[in-house]
Z-matrix of the N, CA and C atoms (Angstrom, degrees):
N
C 1 1.456
C 2 1.521 1 109.97
N 3 1.333 2 115.35 1 151.77
C 4 1.453 3 120.65 2 -178.79
C 5 1.526 4 110.56 3 -88.63
N 6 1.305 5 115.33 4 149.81
C 7 1.452 6 122.07 5 174.24
C 8 1.525 7 107.58 6 -128.41
N 9 1.316 8 116.73 7 135.56
C 10 1.459 9 121.34 8 -173.76
C 11 1.522 10 110.69 9 -120.61
N 12 1.331 11 115.82 10 140.65
C 13 1.456 12 123.24 11 177.79
C 14 1.527 13 107.33 12 -110.77
N 15 1.325 14 116.34 13 119.10
C 16 1.461 15 121.73 14 -174.73
C 17 1.523 16 110.70 15 -84.60
N 18 1.318 17 115.80 16 134.88
C 19 1.463 18 121.46 17 179.43
C 20 1.517 19 109.21 18 -146.63
N 21 1.342 20 115.63 19 168.18
C 22 1.459 21 122.74 20 172.74
C 23 1.521 22 109.33 21 -138.83
N 24 1.321 23 115.81 22 159.64
C 25 1.456 24 123.40 23 178.52
C 26 1.520 25 109.19 24 -113.78
N 27 1.336 26 115.12 25 144.01
C 28 1.459 27 120.83 26 -174.76
C 29 1.530 28 110.65 27 -132.98
N 30 1.335 29 114.21 28 155.47
C 31 1.461 30 120.59 29 175.82
C 32 1.530 31 112.10 30 -76.61
N 33 1.320 32 117.23 31 -31.45
C 34 1.464 33 121.38 32 -168.73
C 35 1.522 34 111.32 33 -119.45
N 36 1.346 35 117.41 34 151.46
C 37 1.478 36 120.00 35 -179.57
C 38 1.521 37 113.18 36 -67.38
N 39 1.334 38 117.97 37 -19.14
C 40 1.463 39 120.26 38 177.44
C 41 1.522 40 111.51 39 -78.89
N 42 1.328 41 117.24 40 -6.11
C 43 1.466 42 123.68 41 176.62
C 44 1.535 43 112.01 42 60.26
N 45 1.320 44 114.95 43 42.77
C 46 1.461 45 119.89 44 178.16
C 47 1.526 46 112.19 45 -108.35
N 48 1.346 47 117.38 46 -17.55
C 49 1.458 48 121.72 47 -175.98
C 50 1.527 49 109.18 48 -115.57
N 51 1.314 50 114.76 49 90.36
C 52 1.466 51 121.03 50 -175.42
C 53 1.523 52 111.09 51 -72.76
N 54 1.332 53 115.86 52 140.09
C 55 1.457 54 121.57 53 173.65
C 56 1.515 55 108.89 54 -82.24
N 57 1.314 56 116.20 55 115.26
C 58 1.456 57 120.16 56 -179.62
C 59 1.525 58 109.39 57 -78.89
N 60 1.323 59 115.62 58 157.61
C 61 1.465 60 119.62 59 178.39
C 62 1.521 61 111.52 60 -72.29
N 63 1.328 62 117.32 61 -20.79
C 64 1.464 63 122.14 62 175.50
C 65 1.525 64 107.84 63 -127.56
N 66 1.333 65 116.03 64 119.46
C 67 1.459 66 119.50 65 -178.55
C 68 1.519 67 110.49 66 -64.79
N 69 1.325 68 115.82 67 133.45
C 70 1.453 69 121.81 68 176.73
C 71 1.523 70 107.93 69 -145.24
N 72 1.325 71 115.69 70 168.75
C 73 1.466 72 119.44 71 -179.40
C 74 1.522 73 111.90 72 -61.46
N 75 1.331 74 117.99 73 -26.66
C 76 1.460 75 120.83 74 -177.32
C 77 1.529 76 112.91 75 -78.80
N 78 1.327 77 117.31 76 -19.76
C 79 1.472 78 119.58 77 -175.72
C 80 1.525 79 113.85 78 -120.89
N 81 1.321 80 118.87 79 -21.34
C 82 1.462 81 121.27 80 -175.01
C 83 1.530 82 110.77 81 -69.23
N 84 1.332 83 116.11 82 129.61
C 85 1.462 84 122.06 83 176.77
C 86 1.524 85 108.16 84 -119.29
N 87 1.319 86 115.88 85 126.56
C 88 1.470 87 120.60 86 -174.91
C 89 1.525 88 111.06 87 -96.48
N 90 1.321 89 115.42 88 142.66
C 91 1.452 90 123.22 89 172.35
C 92 1.524 91 107.51 90 -114.30
N 93 1.308 92 117.26 91 131.03
C 94 1.468 93 121.10 92 -174.05
C 95 1.523 94 110.74 93 -106.78
N 96 1.325 95 115.85 94 133.17
C 97 1.456 96 123.05 95 177.11
C 98 1.531 97 108.53 96 -126.98
N 99 1.336 98 115.54 97 138.77
C 100 1.458 99 120.89 98 -179.03
C 101 1.522 100 109.88 99 -105.66
N 102 1.337 101 115.78 100 133.50
C 103 1.457 102 122.06 101 177.44
C 104 1.526 103 108.38 102 -105.06
N 105 1.336 104 115.70 103 134.43
C 106 1.461 105 119.24 104 177.18
C 107 1.525 106 110.19 105 -77.08
N 108 1.351 107 117.01 106 172.34
C 109 1.458 108 121.79 107 -175.33
C 110 1.519 109 111.71 108 -60.00
N 111 1.328 110 117.52 109 -41.98
C 112 1.462 111 121.46 110 -175.40
C 113 1.529 112 112.93 111 -95.68
N 114 1.304 113 118.17 112 11.04
C 115 1.467 114 122.36 113 -176.18
C 116 1.521 115 109.45 114 -96.84
N 117 1.336 116 116.09 115 109.81
C 118 1.457 117 120.53 116 -179.09
C 119 1.525 118 112.98 117 -82.09
N 120 1.327 119 116.84 118 -30.29
C 121 1.460 120 121.09 119 178.10
C 122 1.508 121 109.30 120 -149.22
N 123 1.331 122 114.48 121 161.77
C 124 1.464 123 119.57 122 -177.28
C 125 1.520 124 108.87 123 -146.51
N 126 1.316 125 116.45 124 134.23
C 127 1.459 126 122.42 125 178.76
C 128 1.530 127 108.34 126 -105.29
N 129 1.307 128 116.74 127 128.47
C 130 1.463 129 120.05 128 178.87
C 131 1.531 130 108.71 129 -151.76
N 132 1.325 131 115.13 130 159.70
C 133 1.465 132 122.17 131 -179.49
C 134 1.522 133 110.30 132 -98.21
N 135 1.310 134 114.95 133 141.81
C 136 1.459 135 121.95 134 171.31
C 137 1.528 136 107.27 135 -116.78
N 138 1.317 137 118.45 136 99.57
C 139 1.474 138 120.22 137 -174.55
C 140 1.520 139 112.30 138 -67.60
N 141 1.322 140 114.59 139 145.40
C 142 1.455 141 123.49 140 174.62
C 143 1.526 142 107.21 141 -124.02
N 144 1.315 143 116.79 142 132.49
C 145 1.456 144 121.67 143 -176.37
C 146 1.534 145 109.74 144 -112.08
N 147 1.323 146 115.18 145 130.20
C 148 1.455 147 120.73 146 -177.95
C 149 1.514 148 112.26 147 -106.28
N 150 1.318 149 115.49 148 151.78
C 151 1.456 150 121.44 149 178.95
C 152 1.529 151 109.36 150 -141.90
N 153 1.344 152 116.22 151 122.41
C 154 1.459 153 122.33 152 175.13
C 155 1.523 154 107.89 153 -97.73
N 156 1.319 155 116.70 154 127.01
C 157 1.457 156 120.94 155 -173.24
C 158 1.526 157 111.60 156 -75.56
N 159 1.318 158 115.17 157 141.30
C 160 1.467 159 121.85 158 -179.96
C 161 1.526 160 110.49 159 -76.55
N 162 1.338 161 114.43 160 162.87
C 163 1.457 162 120.50 161 173.73
C 164 1.513 163 115.28 162 77.87
N 165 1.325 164 117.74 163 16.37
C 166 1.458 165 119.70 164 -179.05
C 167 1.527 166 110.19 165 -82.93
N 168 1.300 167 115.96 166 136.49
C 169 1.458 168 121.69 167 -177.32
C 170 1.526 169 109.37 168 -94.00
N 171 1.336 170 115.49 169 79.52
C 172 1.459 171 121.31 170 -176.18
C 173 1.520 172 109.21 171 -127.26
N 174 1.332 173 115.65 172 160.68
C 175 1.456 174 120.43 173 178.49
C 176 1.513 175 110.05 174 -84.60
N 177 1.333 176 116.40 175 157.62
C 178 1.462 177 121.53 176 176.28
C 179 1.519 178 109.59 177 -68.23
N 180 1.339 179 116.53 178 129.03
C 181 1.464 180 120.21 179 -176.88
C 182 1.520 181 109.17 180 -176.32
N 183 1.349 182 115.57 181 172.16
C 184 1.454 183 122.12 182 168.32
C 185 1.521 184 108.49 183 -85.51
N 186 1.326 185 116.73 184 127.25
C 187 1.459 186 121.61 185 179.33
C 188 1.522 187 109.29 186 -111.73
N 189 1.331 188 115.36 187 132.11
C 190 1.463 189 120.14 188 -175.14
C 191 1.525 190 110.48 189 -138.20
N 192 1.316 191 114.01 190 143.38
C 193 1.453 192 122.15 191 172.34
C 194 1.527 193 105.85 192 -127.34
N 195 1.333 194 116.39 193 74.02
C 196 1.457 195 122.13 194 -169.43
C 197 1.520 196 111.29 195 -76.19
N 198 1.331 197 115.51 196 114.45
C 199 1.461 198 122.48 197 174.09
C 200 1.527 199 113.36 198 56.30
N 201 1.328 200 116.45 199 19.89
C 202 1.452 201 119.75 200 -179.00
C 203 1.523 202 112.21 201 -98.60
N 204 1.333 203 116.66 202 -12.81
C 205 1.456 204 120.03 203 179.19
C 206 1.515 205 108.69 204 -95.54
N 207 1.302 206 116.76 205 106.29
C 208 1.460 207 122.22 206 -177.40
C 209 1.525 208 109.54 207 -81.04
N 210 1.326 209 115.71 208 130.27
C 211 1.459 210 122.19 209 179.52
C 212 1.527 211 108.52 210 -110.90
N 213 1.314 212 116.51 211 120.29
C 214 1.460 213 122.10 212 176.98
C 215 1.521 214 109.72 213 -110.18
N 216 1.322 215 116.09 214 126.80
C 217 1.463 216 122.13 215 177.93
C 218 1.527 217 108.08 216 -97.50
N 219 1.319 218 116.12 217 111.78
C 220 1.457 219 122.27 218 177.08
C 221 1.526 220 108.17 219 -97.92
N 222 1.316 221 116.86 220 135.70
C 223 1.468 222 118.74 221 -176.70
C 224 1.526 223 110.94 222 -152.09
N 225 1.307 224 114.35 223 157.14
C 226 1.466 225 122.74 224 173.69
C 227 1.521 226 107.81 225 -145.33
N 228 1.330 227 116.14 226 149.76
C 229 1.464 228 121.82 227 -176.08
C 230 1.524 229 109.08 228 -124.78
N 231 1.327 230 114.75 229 139.04
C 232 1.464 231 119.99 230 176.56
C 233 1.521 232 109.18 231 -148.82
N 234 1.339 233 115.37 232 138.87
C 235 1.460 234 120.32 233 176.37
C 236 1.519 235 111.63 234 -87.93
N 237 1.301 236 116.89 235 -11.97
C 238 1.458 237 120.14 236 -173.08
C 239 1.528 238 113.12 237 -98.72
N 240 1.320 239 117.20 238 -36.15
C 241 1.464 240 120.31 239 -174.41
C 242 1.521 241 109.23 240 -158.12
N 243 1.314 242 115.64 241 166.28
C 244 1.457 243 119.74 242 175.29
C 245 1.516 244 109.41 243 -70.41
N 246 1.340 245 117.67 244 127.04
C 247 1.468 246 119.47 245 179.16
C 248 1.528 247 110.61 246 -64.60
N 249 1.298 248 116.14 247 145.19
C 250 1.463 249 121.85 248 177.12
C 251 1.526 250 109.91 249 -86.91
N 252 1.338 251 116.01 250 173.46
C 253 1.462 252 119.63 251 175.81
C 254 1.524 253 110.49 252 -62.13
N 255 1.327 254 116.57 253 -36.10
C 256 1.465 255 119.83 254 176.28
C 257 1.517 256 111.33 255 -61.66
N 258 1.359 257 116.60 256 -41.70
C 259 1.464 258 120.73 257 178.40
C 260 1.529 259 110.93 258 -62.23
N 261 1.329 260 116.05 259 -41.98
C 262 1.466 261 120.65 260 -178.10
C 263 1.522 262 110.20 261 -63.70
N 264 1.318 263 117.03 262 -46.60
C 265 1.463 264 120.01 263 -179.34
C 266 1.525 265 111.24 264 -65.89
N 267 1.325 266 117.91 265 -37.68
C 268 1.461 267 121.38 266 -178.29
C 269 1.523 268 112.00 267 -71.61
N 270 1.349 269 118.50 268 -27.14
C 271 1.460 270 121.35 269 -174.90
C 272 1.519 271 113.11 270 -82.89
N 273 1.338 272 117.61 271 -11.20
C 274 1.460 273 119.93 272 -169.11
C 275 1.527 274 113.14 273 -97.39
N 276 1.302 275 115.23 274 106.17
C 277 1.462 276 120.62 275 169.30
C 278 1.522 277 110.25 276 -105.44
N 279 1.348 278 116.54 277 -33.75
C 280 1.460 279 121.72 278 177.23
C 281 1.535 280 108.66 279 -135.20
N 282 1.309 281 117.24 280 81.17
C 283 1.469 282 119.34 281 -178.80
C 284 1.517 283 111.85 282 -68.70
N 285 1.329 284 116.39 283 153.91
C 286 1.466 285 121.12 284 174.37
C 287 1.518 286 108.87 285 -72.46
N 288 1.337 287 116.94 286 137.57
C 289 1.465 288 119.54 287 -175.15
C 290 1.515 289 110.99 288 -138.18
N 291 1.308 290 114.60 289 157.96
C 292 1.462 291 122.54 290 175.67
C 293 1.522 292 106.33 291 -157.55
N 294 1.330 293 116.39 292 -177.89
C 295 1.459 294 120.19 293 179.89
C 296 1.513 295 109.91 294 -119.52
N 297 1.321 296 115.21 295 157.67
C 298 1.456 297 122.01 296 -174.47
C 299 1.518 298 109.73 297 -129.03
N 300 1.338 299 117.33 298 130.78
C 301 1.456 300 122.36 299 172.92
C 302 1.529 301 109.19 300 -87.24
N 303 1.304 302 116.53 301 132.86
C 304 1.461 303 122.15 302 174.77
C 305 1.524 304 107.55 303 -122.00
N 306 1.324 305 117.52 304 121.04
C 307 1.465 306 121.47 305 -177.13
C 308 1.522 307 110.40 306 -132.58
N 309 1.315 308 115.99 307 153.23
C 310 1.460 309 122.50 308 175.17
C 311 1.513 310 108.36 309 -154.82
N 312 1.323 311 115.78 310 150.29
C 313 1.460 312 121.45 311 175.18
C 314 1.522 313 108.44 312 -120.49
N 315 1.328 314 115.59 313 110.43
C 316 1.458 315 120.79 314 175.34
C 317 1.519 316 106.77 315 -89.62
N 318 1.327 317 116.48 316 107.00
C 319 1.458 318 121.29 317 -168.62
C 320 1.519 319 112.39 318 -69.12
N 321 1.323 320 112.78 319 144.61
C 322 1.448 321 120.94 320 175.84
C 323 1.529 322 108.39 321 -81.42
N 324 1.327 323 115.83 322 71.04
C 325 1.460 324 120.55 323 -175.91
C 326 1.520 325 110.13 324 -122.72
N 327 1.322 326 115.02 325 137.86
C 328 1.462 327 121.65 326 179.53
C 329 1.520 328 109.54 327 -115.67
N 330 1.312 329 115.33 328 162.11
C 331 1.456 330 120.92 329 -177.67
C 332 1.522 331 109.37 330 -134.14
N 333 1.334 332 115.48 331 126.32
C 334 1.466 333 120.79 332 173.20
C 335 1.519 334 106.59 333 -87.20
N 336 1.323 335 116.26 334 103.00
C 337 1.461 336 121.36 335 -170.15
C 338 1.524 337 111.52 336 -73.19
N 339 1.336 338 116.46 337 -48.68
C 340 1.470 339 119.51 338 -176.32
C 341 1.518 340 110.04 339 -162.98
N 342 1.320 341 114.44 340 162.20
C 343 1.462 342 122.34 341 173.08
C 344 1.522 343 107.12 342 -141.29
N 345 1.317 344 116.42 343 114.96
C 346 1.463 345 119.87 344 -177.80
C 347 1.525 346 110.93 345 -78.85
N 348 1.317 347 116.31 346 158.87
C 349 1.465 348 121.43 347 177.97
C 350 1.527 349 110.20 348 -77.03
N 351 1.308 350 115.80 349 147.60
C 352 1.464 351 121.78 350 173.56
C 353 1.527 352 107.66 351 -101.71
N 354 1.303 353 116.21 352 116.46
C 355 1.467 354 121.47 353 -176.73
C 356 1.525 355 108.96 354 -117.15
N 357 1.324 356 116.44 355 114.83
C 358 1.468 357 120.53 356 177.80
C 359 1.532 358 111.83 357 -74.73
N 360 1.306 359 116.62 358 -8.46
C 361 1.456 360 120.20 359 178.63
C 362 1.521 361 112.42 360 78.38
N 363 1.306 362 115.27 361 -161.14
C 364 1.462 363 120.90 362 -179.91
C 365 1.528 364 109.92 363 -84.34
N 366 1.326 365 115.06 364 119.02
C 367 1.471 366 121.37 365 -178.05
C 368 1.523 367 109.10 366 -104.44
N 369 1.302 368 116.18 367 123.21
C 370 1.468 369 120.59 368 179.18
C 371 1.520 370 112.91 369 -103.60
N 372 1.343 371 115.64 370 -21.04
C 373 1.456 372 118.80 371 -174.28
C 374 1.523 373 108.83 372 -149.82
N 375 1.337 374 117.04 373 113.91
C 376 1.456 375 121.49 374 -179.83
C 377 1.524 376 112.82 375 -89.11
N 378 1.332 377 116.75 376 5.79
C 379 1.458 378 117.87 377 176.06
C 380 1.526 379 111.26 378 -74.04
N 381 1.325 380 116.46 379 -12.92
C 382 1.446 381 122.76 380 175.11
C 383 1.535 382 108.81 381 -117.16
N 384 1.324 383 116.19 382 149.04
C 385 1.461 384 120.15 383 179.30
C 386 1.530 385 110.40 384 -68.77
N 387 1.323 386 114.83 385 141.74
C 388 1.468 387 122.15 386 177.05
C 389 1.516 388 107.36 387 -119.13
N 390 1.322 389 116.83 388 133.89
C 391 1.466 390 120.54 389 -176.36
C 392 1.527 391 111.07 390 -119.28
N 393 1.320 392 114.09 391 160.47
C 394 1.459 393 121.88 392 176.91
C 395 1.516 394 109.31 393 -159.65
N 396 1.311 395 115.80 394 173.66
C 397 1.463 396 119.55 395 -178.58
C 398 1.520 397 110.16 396 -147.11
N 399 1.329 398 115.10 397 154.08
C 400 1.462 399 122.70 398 175.85
C 401 1.523 400 106.84 399 -139.62
N 402 1.302 401 116.46 400 -179.76
C 403 1.467 402 119.98 401 -178.18
C 404 1.518 403 110.20 402 -145.16
N 405 1.322 404 115.06 403 147.35
C 406 1.461 405 123.36 404 173.24
C 407 1.520 406 107.69 405 -116.17
N 408 1.324 407 117.41 406 131.16
C 409 1.464 408 122.28 407 177.63
C 410 1.522 409 109.06 408 -110.37
N 411 1.340 410 116.75 409 133.89
C 412 1.456 411 121.91 410 -179.79
C 413 1.513 412 109.58 411 -143.31
N 414 1.312 413 115.51 412 165.28
C 415 1.466 414 120.67 413 173.17
C 416 1.522 415 108.45 414 -140.46
N 417 1.341 416 115.89 415 139.53
C 418 1.461 417 122.93 416 179.17
C 419 1.520 418 109.15 417 -142.15
N 420 1.332 419 117.98 418 152.98
C 421 1.459 420 120.03 419 174.22
C 422 1.523 421 111.70 420 -60.59
N 423 1.314 422 115.64 421 160.66
C 424 1.452 423 122.58 422 -177.04
C 425 1.530 424 111.53 423 -55.21
N 426 1.328 425 115.77 424 130.94
C 427 1.471 426 124.42 425 175.85
C 428 1.527 427 114.14 426 66.09
N 429 1.334 428 118.00 427 13.10
C 430 1.465 429 120.65 428 175.32
C 431 1.527 430 109.36 429 -81.45
N 432 1.312 431 117.18 430 121.89
C 433 1.466 432 121.16 431 -179.66
C 434 1.527 433 110.21 432 -72.43
N 435 1.319 434 116.61 433 135.77
C 436 1.450 435 121.12 434 178.86
C 437 1.537 436 110.60 435 -135.83
N 438 1.333 437 114.36 436 159.44
C 439 1.457 438 122.00 437 174.88
C 440 1.522 439 108.43 438 -137.06
N 441 1.304 440 115.94 439 139.15
C 442 1.461 441 122.07 440 174.53
C 443 1.526 442 107.97 441 -115.77
N 444 1.310 443 116.33 442 120.00
C 445 1.462 444 121.26 443 179.79
C 446 1.526 445 109.61 444 -118.36
N 447 1.324 446 115.32 445 154.46
C 448 1.464 447 122.99 446 178.29
C 449 1.522 448 108.47 447 -122.75
N 450 1.339 449 116.95 448 137.08
C 451 1.460 450 117.85 449 175.89
C 452 1.527 451 109.29 450 -82.10
N 453 1.328 452 116.41 451 -177.03
C 454 1.467 453 120.70 452 -173.50
C 455 1.523 454 113.54 453 -86.03
N 456 1.324 455 116.79 454 4.66
C 457 1.450 456 119.25 455 -179.73
C 458 1.516 457 112.44 456 85.97
N 459 1.316 458 116.01 457 179.26
C 460 1.465 459 121.56 458 -174.63
C 461 1.520 460 113.25 459 -87.25
N 462 1.332 461 117.92 460 -13.41
C 463 1.462 462 120.08 461 -172.99
C 464 1.523 463 112.78 462 -122.95
N 465 1.323 464 116.17 463 25.28
C 466 1.468 465 121.14 464 -178.76
C 467 1.529 466 110.17 465 -62.60
N 468 1.326 467 116.55 466 136.02
C 469 1.468 468 120.63 467 -177.15
C 470 1.521 469 112.85 468 -106.20
N 471 1.338 470 116.36 469 11.96
C 472 1.451 471 121.04 470 -177.73
C 473 1.510 472 113.29 471 95.98
N 474 1.316 473 116.91 472 -11.25
C 475 1.458 474 120.97 473 -179.22
C 476 1.524 475 112.00 474 -128.06
N 477 1.319 476 117.72 475 -36.11
C 478 1.462 477 120.77 476 -175.80
C 479 1.522 478 110.05 477 -151.80
N 480 1.329 479 115.75 478 157.01
C 481 1.461 480 120.84 479 171.99
C 482 1.529 481 108.68 480 -72.03
N 483 1.332 482 115.40 481 154.10
C 484 1.460 483 118.65 482 -179.10
C 485 1.521 484 110.44 483 -143.73
N 486 1.327 485 115.86 484 140.19
C 487 1.456 486 122.14 485 167.62
C 488 1.519 487 108.25 486 -89.12
N 489 1.323 488 117.12 487 147.73
C 490 1.466 489 120.35 488 -171.35
C 491 1.528 490 111.12 489 -128.22
N 492 1.330 491 114.40 490 142.51
C 493 1.465 492 123.25 491 166.85
C 494 1.518 493 107.53 492 -138.06
N 495 1.313 494 116.24 493 103.53
C 496 1.459 495 120.07 494 -176.11
C 497 1.516 496 111.00 495 63.51
N 498 1.353 497 116.62 496 -119.69
C 499 1.461 498 121.06 497 179.47
C 500 1.524 499 112.34 498 -98.18
N 501 1.328 500 117.84 499 9.59
C 502 1.461 501 121.88 500 -176.45
C 503 1.527 502 110.57 501 -112.93
N 504 1.342 503 115.64 502 152.24
C 505 1.465 504 120.99 503 -173.60
C 506 1.520 505 110.80 504 -138.06
N 507 1.340 506 115.39 505 152.25
C 508 1.458 507 122.95 506 168.79
C 509 1.526 508 106.72 507 -125.01
N 510 1.323 509 116.27 508 122.82
C 511 1.467 510 120.82 509 -179.08
C 512 1.534 511 110.28 510 -76.75
N 513 1.314 512 114.69 511 145.73
C 514 1.469 513 120.33 512 176.80
C 515 1.527 514 107.98 513 -154.51
N 516 1.324 515 115.92 514 169.22
C 517 1.459 516 120.48 515 174.78
C 518 1.523 517 110.61 516 -142.05
N 519 1.332 518 115.63 517 161.58
C 520 1.454 519 122.83 518 179.39
C 521 1.529 520 109.20 519 -118.16
N 522 1.333 521 115.54 520 144.42
C 523 1.460 522 121.25 521 -173.80
C 524 1.532 523 110.55 522 -135.23
N 525 1.334 524 114.37 523 159.27
C 526 1.458 525 120.74 524 177.87
C 527 1.524 526 112.45 525 -90.31
N 528 1.333 527 117.58 526 -9.41
C 529 1.456 528 120.31 527 -177.27
C 530 1.522 529 110.59 528 -132.26
N 531 1.331 530 114.98 529 156.76
C 532 1.462 531 120.61 530 -177.44
C 533 1.524 532 112.71 531 -70.53
N 534 1.331 533 117.05 532 -16.17
C 535 1.472 534 120.60 533 178.40
C 536 1.529 535 111.71 534 -85.87
N 537 1.326 536 117.29 535 -2.14
C 538 1.464 537 123.30 536 178.83
C 539 1.525 538 112.21 537 57.39
N 540 1.343 539 114.81 538 42.41
C 541 1.464 540 119.67 539 178.86
C 542 1.540 541 111.90 540 -110.03
N 543 1.336 542 118.60 541 -18.15
C 544 1.464 543 122.28 542 -177.94
C 545 1.525 544 108.84 543 -109.99
N 546 1.320 545 115.18 544 95.08
C 547 1.462 546 120.73 545 -177.11
C 548 1.519 547 110.32 546 -63.69
N 549 1.331 548 114.94 547 135.38
C 550 1.470 549 121.00 548 -178.91
C 551 1.528 550 107.55 549 -105.50
N 552 1.340 551 115.07 550 92.65
C 553 1.462 552 119.84 551 -178.63
C 554 1.523 553 110.15 552 -127.57
N 555 1.333 554 117.00 553 -163.53
C 556 1.462 555 120.57 554 -177.08
C 557 1.520 556 112.70 555 -62.85
N 558 1.321 557 117.37 556 -27.90
C 559 1.461 558 120.46 557 -177.55
C 560 1.522 559 112.89 558 -90.67
N 561 1.329 560 117.47 559 -9.83
C 562 1.457 561 120.95 560 -179.84
C 563 1.515 562 111.01 561 -116.74
N 564 1.325 563 116.26 562 155.51
C 565 1.458 564 120.92 563 179.32
C 566 1.515 565 109.13 564 -152.24
N 567 1.327 566 115.21 565 154.29
C 568 1.453 567 120.65 566 171.20
C 569 1.517 568 108.02 567 -87.37
N 570 1.334 569 117.67 568 132.58
C 571 1.451 570 121.72 569 -173.94
C 572 1.523 571 110.52 570 -124.42
N 573 1.332 572 114.95 571 152.10
C 574 1.455 573 119.74 572 177.98
C 575 1.508 574 110.63 573 -171.14
N 576 1.320 575 115.82 574 -168.99
C 577 1.459 576 122.62 575 179.79
C 578 1.522 577 108.84 576 -132.05
N 579 1.316 578 116.84 577 142.83
C 580 1.453 579 121.97 578 -177.93
C 581 1.515 580 113.02 579 -69.15
N 582 1.327 581 115.02 580 155.06
C 583 1.467 582 120.89 581 177.72
C 584 1.521 583 111.86 582 -131.59
N 585 1.338 584 117.07 583 17.13
C 586 1.472 585 123.53 584 -179.03
C 587 1.526 586 112.71 585 71.90
N 588 1.300 587 118.01 586 4.98
C 589 1.457 588 121.09 587 178.17
C 590 1.514 589 110.81 588 -129.34
N 591 1.320 590 115.85 589 -177.96
C 592 1.463 591 120.82 590 178.13
C 593 1.524 592 110.21 591 -74.67
N 594 1.327 593 115.58 592 136.03
C 595 1.459 594 121.98 593 177.10
C 596 1.521 595 108.72 594 -124.46
N 597 1.326 596 116.34 595 140.37
C 598 1.458 597 121.94 596 -177.62
C 599 1.525 598 109.81 597 -114.34
N 600 1.334 599 115.64 598 134.29
C 601 1.461 600 122.23 599 179.71
C 602 1.525 601 107.88 600 -120.64
N 603 1.300 602 116.74 601 129.92
C 604 1.456 603 121.28 602 -179.55
C 605 1.528 604 110.77 603 -86.54
N 606 1.312 605 115.43 604 141.84
C 607 1.461 606 123.48 605 173.28
C 608 1.529 607 107.20 606 -117.59
N 609 1.325 608 116.37 607 125.89
C 610 1.463 609 120.96 608 -176.50
C 611 1.525 610 109.66 609 -109.80
N 612 1.319 611 116.48 610 130.32
C 613 1.454 612 121.19 611 -178.55
C 614 1.513 613 112.26 612 -117.39
N 615 1.330 614 114.80 613 150.31
C 616 1.470 615 120.19 614 176.48
C 617 1.518 616 109.19 615 -143.03
N 618 1.329 617 116.47 616 127.83
C 619 1.460 618 123.26 617 175.34
C 620 1.531 619 108.43 618 -116.65
N 621 1.353 620 115.27 619 137.83
C 622 1.461 621 119.23 620 -179.11
C 623 1.528 622 111.33 621 78.32
N 624 1.328 623 116.99 622 -178.65
C 625 1.478 624 124.46 623 -0.86
C 626 1.535 625 112.23 624 -71.59
N 627 1.322 626 115.31 625 151.57
C 628 1.460 627 120.62 626 -178.95
C 629 1.521 628 109.15 627 -136.67
N 630 1.334 629 116.93 628 130.54
C 631 1.474 630 119.16 629 179.94
C 632 1.522 631 112.74 630 -76.80
N 633 1.322 632 116.96 631 -17.31
C 634 1.467 633 119.58 632 -175.38
C 635 1.523 634 110.26 633 -87.01
N 636 1.313 635 116.71 634 136.08
C 637 1.461 636 121.88 635 175.92
C 638 1.520 637 109.26 636 -84.81
N 639 1.335 638 116.90 637 143.25
C 640 1.468 639 121.40 638 178.72
C 641 1.524 640 108.11 639 -127.59
N 642 1.331 641 117.48 640 153.12
C 643 1.465 642 120.86 641 179.10
C 644 1.528 643 110.98 642 -62.11
N 645 1.319 644 115.33 643 148.97
C 646 1.462 645 120.18 644 177.68
C 647 1.530 646 109.67 645 -66.73
N 648 1.309 647 115.49 646 153.22
C 649 1.461 648 120.58 647 178.35
C 650 1.521 649 111.23 648 150.24
N 651 1.305 650 115.47 649 -176.43
C 652 1.463 651 121.52 650 -178.38
C 653 1.525 652 109.26 651 -97.96
N 654 1.324 653 115.61 652 119.03
C 655 1.463 654 121.93 653 -178.04
C 656 1.536 655 108.62 654 -105.98
N 657 1.336 656 116.00 655 137.31
C 658 1.461 657 121.08 656 -174.79
C 659 1.525 658 111.52 657 -136.53
N 660 1.314 659 114.56 658 155.83
C 661 1.462 660 122.23 659 169.93
C 662 1.532 661 107.36 660 -149.15
N 663 1.312 662 116.09 661 158.98
C 664 1.454 663 121.91 662 177.16
C 665 1.516 664 109.38 663 -123.97
N 666 1.332 665 116.01 664 123.97
C 667 1.468 666 122.66 665 -179.54
C 668 1.528 667 108.29 666 -114.91
N 669 1.317 668 115.96 667 131.94
C 670 1.461 669 121.08 668 179.78
C 671 1.529 670 110.33 669 -88.77
N 672 1.334 671 116.34 670 128.70
C 673 1.461 672 123.53 671 177.81
C 674 1.529 673 108.05 672 -99.64
N 675 1.343 674 116.68 673 127.82
C 676 1.462 675 121.55 674 -179.13
C 677 1.524 676 110.16 675 -122.31
N 678 1.340 677 115.68 676 127.19
C 679 1.457 678 121.72 677 177.19
C 680 1.527 679 108.35 678 -106.61
N 681 1.320 680 117.11 679 121.00
C 682 1.465 681 122.16 680 177.00
C 683 1.527 682 108.93 681 -120.09
N 684 1.356 683 115.32 682 148.56
C 685 1.462 684 120.15 683 -177.44
C 686 1.521 685 109.70 684 -156.23
């Protein structure tokens, strides 16, 4: 399927004077050049300014309009005064024309916007499981495949993630689902496709149950979130 990137061309860098597809008195803007007495020809540039509109729901890709944009140069000459737009339009039966390439590259780039903290809150009894949740926000271009992976944290013991306070630990795990059946570890990842907007992914945590008693205090761990695409 085709994907199109909408743009417009303008006479001025402030992008207030749009170039219409059909020249008319309401849109035509004239540029005046003076030729000296002994000057048979003159080379000069007529700048064209392009603008790609924001908020377009397109996939990441190279966009090209090769030789499809026809450029017509309308002109009129007078030794007495500067020709008006009316003069220019009236003088043109066979305007000079050429074609223009318009290209753009919408990069396949994603952004990891944020990752909220997962707080199990105040735990009074680890003989029962305690749950919590966090979220990761990301944005990717339309249809760009992405994966979000989590490492094992700073206190992994080879079997489970752990929160730490001094020499004491509380084991916990992270999951991709609210039922805590899909473990989110180095071998697993949350996967999806971009939609050009912000997307939120939930992270579900569970600590306990644990038969071992641990000293009271604040237990912490740091998990690295990685977005690949």
